[in-house]
N, CA, C and O atoms as a GROMACS GRO file, in nm:
protein
  240
    1MET      N    1   0.023   1.140   0.450
    1MET     CA    2  -0.084   1.076   0.511
    1MET      C    3  -0.026   0.933   0.562
    1MET      O    4   0.067   0.876   0.505
    2SER      N    5  -0.093   0.884   0.674
    2SER     CA    6  -0.058   0.740   0.720
    2SER      C    7  -0.191   0.655   0.701
    2SER      O    8  -0.305   0.702   0.700
    3PHE      N    9  -0.162   0.531   0.688
    3PHE     CA   10  -0.274   0.430   0.660
    3PHE      C   11  -0.249   0.342   0.778
    3PHE      O   12  -0.152   0.351   0.853
    4GLU      N   13  -0.362   0.245   0.789
    4GLU     CA   14  -0.361   0.135   0.898
    4GLU      C   15  -0.411   0.017   0.822
    4GLU      O   16  -0.466   0.022   0.712
    5GLU      N   17  -0.387  -0.088   0.893
    5GLU     CA   18  -0.423  -0.221   0.832
    5GLU      C   19  -0.572  -0.226   0.802
    5GLU      O   20  -0.654  -0.169   0.874
    6GLY      N   21  -0.601  -0.285   0.711
    6GLY     CA   22  -0.742  -0.296   0.677
    6GLY      C   23  -0.793  -0.180   0.569
    6GLY      O   24  -0.894  -0.196   0.500
    7ASP      N   25  -0.717  -0.069   0.564
    7ASP     CA   26  -0.744   0.046   0.469
    7ASP      C   27  -0.750  -0.008   0.314
    7ASP      O   28  -0.670  -0.088   0.263
    8ARG      N   29  -0.852   0.049   0.257
    8ARG     CA   30  -0.843   0.010   0.100
    8ARG      C   31  -0.775   0.128   0.017
    8ARG      O   32  -0.816   0.244   0.018
    9VAL      N   33  -0.676   0.087  -0.048
    9VAL     CA   34  -0.593   0.195  -0.115
    9VAL      C   35  -0.570   0.140  -0.267
    9VAL      O   36  -0.580   0.023  -0.302
   10ILE      N   37  -0.537   0.249  -0.348
   10ILE     CA   38  -0.488   0.223  -0.480
   10ILE      C   39  -0.346   0.246  -0.500
   10ILE      O   40  -0.297   0.350  -0.460
   11LEU      N   41  -0.276   0.157  -0.559
   11LEU     CA   42  -0.137   0.152  -0.578
   11LEU      C   43  -0.109   0.243  -0.697
   11LEU      O   44  -0.183   0.237  -0.795
   12HIS      N   45   0.006   0.336  -0.695
   12HIS     CA   46   0.055   0.407  -0.806
   12HIS      C   47   0.198   0.366  -0.817
   12HIS      O   48   0.273   0.421  -0.736
   13ASP      N   49   0.246   0.291  -0.888
   13ASP     CA   50   0.390   0.240  -0.903
   13ASP      C   51   0.388   0.180  -1.044
   13ASP      O   52   0.336   0.071  -1.066
   14GLU      N   53   0.447   0.259  -1.142
   14GLU     CA   54   0.457   0.222  -1.275
   14GLU      C   55   0.545   0.099  -1.293
   14GLU      O   56   0.539   0.032  -1.396
   15HIS      N   57   0.622   0.071  -1.198
   15HIS     CA   58   0.705  -0.061  -1.218
   15HIS      C   59   0.644  -0.178  -1.140
   15HIS      O   60   0.712  -0.280  -1.129
   16SER      N   61   0.520  -0.172  -1.083
   16SER     CA   62   0.452  -0.284  -1.039
   16SER      C   63   0.346  -0.334  -1.129
   16SER      O   64   0.287  -0.255  -1.203
   17GLU      N   65   0.318  -0.458  -1.127
   17GLU     CA   66   0.220  -0.522  -1.206
   17GLU      C   67   0.085  -0.494  -1.152
   17GLU      O   68  -0.015  -0.534  -1.212
   18TYR      N   69   0.076  -0.421  -1.030
   18TYR     CA   70  -0.059  -0.388  -0.953
   18TYR      C   71  -0.090  -0.256  -0.983
   18TYR      O   72  -0.198  -0.212  -0.943
   19ASP      N   73  -0.002  -0.173  -1.056
   19ASP     CA   74  -0.027  -0.035  -1.070
   19ASP      C   75  -0.166   0.004  -1.117
   19ASP      O   76  -0.215  -0.049  -1.216
   20GLY      N   77  -0.231   0.098  -1.046
   20GLY     CA   78  -0.347   0.141  -1.071
   20GLY      C   79  -0.478   0.038  -1.004
   20GLY      O   80  -0.596   0.068  -1.020
   21GLN      N   81  -0.433  -0.078  -0.934
   21GLN     CA   82  -0.524  -0.149  -0.891
   21GLN      C   83  -0.572  -0.106  -0.734
   21GLN      O   84  -0.504  -0.028  -0.668
   22GLU      N   85  -0.679  -0.158  -0.690
   22GLU     CA   86  -0.730  -0.138  -0.558
   22GLU      C   87  -0.687  -0.257  -0.480
   22GLU      O   88  -0.701  -0.370  -0.528
   23GLY      N   89  -0.633  -0.235  -0.355
   23GLY     CA   90  -0.593  -0.348  -0.267
   23GLY      C   91  -0.622  -0.305  -0.119
   23GLY      O   92  -0.661  -0.193  -0.088
   24LYS      N   93  -0.596  -0.413  -0.028
   24LYS     CA   94  -0.606  -0.381   0.123
   24LYS      C   95  -0.468  -0.388   0.179
   24LYS      O   96  -0.384  -0.471   0.147
   25ILE      N   97  -0.453  -0.285   0.275
   25ILE     CA   98  -0.322  -0.297   0.360
   25ILE      C   99  -0.335  -0.402   0.470
   25ILE      O  100  -0.419  -0.400   0.560
   26THR      N  101  -0.230  -0.501   0.448
   26THR     CA  102  -0.239  -0.608   0.544
   26THR      C  103  -0.124  -0.597   0.651
   26THR      O  104  -0.125  -0.669   0.751
   27GLN      N  105  -0.033  -0.510   0.628
   27GLN     CA  106   0.071  -0.499   0.739
   27GLN      C  107   0.138  -0.356   0.716
   27GLN      O  108   0.158  -0.301   0.608
   28VAL      N  109   0.164  -0.315   0.834
   28VAL     CA  110   0.225  -0.180   0.846
   28VAL      C  111   0.364  -0.200   0.903
   28VAL      O  112   0.368  -0.269   1.005
   29MET      N  113   0.477  -0.154   0.858
   29MET     CA  114   0.609  -0.171   0.912
   29MET      C  115   0.663  -0.048   0.918
   29MET      O  116   0.650   0.025   0.820
   30GLU      N  117   0.729  -0.005   1.028
   30GLU     CA  118   0.817   0.118   1.049
   30GLU      C  119   0.963   0.085   1.005
   30GLU      O  120   1.029  -0.012   1.040
   31THR      N  121   0.999   0.190   0.920
   31THR     CA  122   1.159   0.171   0.876
   31THR      C  123   1.236   0.245   1.017
   31THR      O  124   1.188   0.309   1.111
   32MET      N  125   1.369   0.206   0.985
   32MET     CA  126   1.445   0.260   1.092
   32MET      C  127   1.460   0.426   1.090
   32MET      O  128   1.522   0.485   1.179
   33PHE      N  129   1.405   0.484   0.994
   33PHE     CA  130   1.394   0.636   0.979
   33PHE      C  131   1.255   0.675   1.012
   33PHE      O  132   1.212   0.784   0.974
   34GLY      N  133   1.180   0.591   1.082
   34GLY     CA  134   1.048   0.643   1.136
   34GLY      C  135   0.941   0.646   1.037
   34GLY      O  136   0.824   0.665   1.072
   35ASP      N  137   0.975   0.627   0.913
   35ASP     CA  138   0.852   0.620   0.805
   35ASP      C  139   0.795   0.479   0.803
   35ASP      O  140   0.856   0.380   0.844
   36ALA      N  141   0.679   0.480   0.756
   36ALA     CA  142   0.602   0.352   0.742
   36ALA      C  143   0.612   0.299   0.591
   36ALA      O  144   0.602   0.371   0.492
   37ASN      N  145   0.634   0.161   0.589
   37ASN     CA  146   0.613   0.093   0.463
   37ASN      C  147   0.492  -0.008   0.477
   37ASN      O  148   0.461  -0.063   0.584
   38TYR      N  149   0.431  -0.025   0.366
   38TYR     CA  150   0.308  -0.112   0.380
   38TYR      C  151   0.321  -0.242   0.280
   38TYR      O  152   0.385  -0.243   0.175
   39THR      N  153   0.257  -0.333   0.328
   39THR     CA  154   0.222  -0.447   0.251
   39THR      C  155   0.068  -0.446   0.193
   39THR      O  156  -0.025  -0.430   0.272
   40VAL      N  157   0.047  -0.460   0.071
   40VAL     CA  158  -0.097  -0.442   0.028
   40VAL      C  159  -0.122  -0.565  -0.053
   40VAL      O  160  -0.049  -0.603  -0.144
   41SER      N  161  -0.234  -0.625  -0.011
   41SER     CA  162  -0.288  -0.756  -0.083
   41SER      C  163  -0.396  -0.717  -0.197
   41SER      O  164  -0.492  -0.644  -0.174
   42PHE      N  165  -0.367  -0.774  -0.323
   42PHE     CA  166  -0.454  -0.766  -0.424
   42PHE      C  167  -0.527  -0.888  -0.460
   42PHE      O  168  -0.492  -0.993  -0.405
   43ASP      N  169  -0.622  -0.891  -0.543
   43ASP     CA  170  -0.701  -1.019  -0.572
   43ASP      C  171  -0.595  -1.126  -0.621
   43ASP      O  172  -0.621  -1.247  -0.616
   44GLU      N  173  -0.474  -1.077  -0.671
   44GLU     CA  174  -0.405  -1.192  -0.756
   44GLU      C  175  -0.267  -1.190  -0.688
   44GLU      O  176  -0.173  -1.234  -0.754
   45GLY      N  177  -0.244  -1.144  -0.562
   45GLY     CA  178  -0.112  -1.135  -0.506
   45GLY      C  179  -0.102  -1.030  -0.399
   45GLY      O  180  -0.200  -0.983  -0.342
   46GLN      N  181   0.028  -0.992  -0.374
   46GLN     CA  182   0.053  -0.875  -0.280
   46GLN      C  183   0.188  -0.816  -0.310
   46GLN      O  184   0.279  -0.878  -0.365
   47GLU      N  185   0.192  -0.691  -0.269
   47GLU     CA  186   0.313  -0.606  -0.274
   47GLU      C  187   0.371  -0.559  -0.158
   47GLU      O  188   0.296  -0.491  -0.087
   48ALA      N  189   0.489  -0.577  -0.119
   48ALA     CA  190   0.554  -0.534  -0.001
   48ALA      C  191   0.646  -0.421  -0.009
   48ALA      O  192   0.699  -0.395  -0.117
   49GLY      N  193   0.670  -0.351   0.098
   49GLY     CA  194   0.767  -0.232   0.095
   49GLY      C  195   0.719  -0.100   0.025
   49GLY      O  196   0.797  -0.015  -0.018
   50ILE      N  197   0.583  -0.093   0.020
   50ILE     CA  198   0.524   0.023  -0.057
   50ILE      C  199   0.527   0.153   0.056
   50ILE      O  200   0.493   0.140   0.173
   51SER      N  201   0.567   0.259   0.005
   51SER     CA  202   0.565   0.389   0.079
   51SER      C  203   0.429   0.474   0.064
   51SER      O  204   0.362   0.474  -0.039
   52ALA      N  205   0.399   0.541   0.172
   52ALA     CA  206   0.294   0.619   0.174
   52ALA      C  207   0.250   0.701   0.037
   52ALA      O  208   0.135   0.715  -0.004
   53ASP      N  209   0.362   0.748  -0.018
   53ASP     CA  210   0.341   0.824  -0.125
   53ASP      C  211   0.309   0.771  -0.279
   53ASP      O  212   0.292   0.842  -0.378
   54GLN      N  213   0.307   0.623  -0.270
   54GLN     CA  214   0.287   0.548  -0.377
   54GLN      C  215   0.140   0.486  -0.362
   54GLN      O  216   0.101   0.408  -0.450
   55ILE      N  217   0.053   0.520  -0.248
   55ILE     CA  218  -0.080   0.475  -0.246
   55ILE      C  219  -0.168   0.593  -0.212
   55ILE      O  220  -0.126   0.694  -0.156
   56GLU      N  221  -0.294   0.573  -0.249
   56GLU     CA  222  -0.398   0.668  -0.224
   56GLU      C  223  -0.516   0.599  -0.152
   56GLU      O  224  -0.530   0.479  -0.176
   57ALA      N  225  -0.597   0.654  -0.074
   57ALA     CA  226  -0.705   0.604  -0.002
   57ALA      C  227  -0.810   0.598  -0.104
   57ALA      O  228  -0.827   0.682  -0.192
   58VAL      N  229  -0.888   0.478  -0.082
   58VAL     CA  230  -1.020   0.462  -0.160
   58VAL      C  231  -1.122   0.524  -0.089
   58VAL      O  232  -1.138   0.505   0.032
   59GLU      N  233  -1.205   0.613  -0.170
   59GLU     CA  234  -1.325   0.678  -0.109
   59GLU      C  235  -1.432   0.567  -0.070
   59GLU      O  236  -1.477   0.484  -0.149
   60GLU      N  237  -1.463   0.576   0.054
   60GLU     CA  238  -1.565   0.491   0.086
   60GLU      C  239  -1.706   0.510   0.033
   60GLU      O  240  -1.795   0.432   0.065
   0.00000   0.00000   0.00000
């Protein structure tokens, strides 16, 4: 699944302090392999370099 800037997502990364938190995608970057990496902003900061399999869309 691909995401766009402004989408609300939940991060699933046990190594991140934001694991399980809801945030908003603020930047989409394409890797040299054609995959997308995302920057997600949370209330207390942001996490960069997130792959699509680490996030899930928040139901509106």
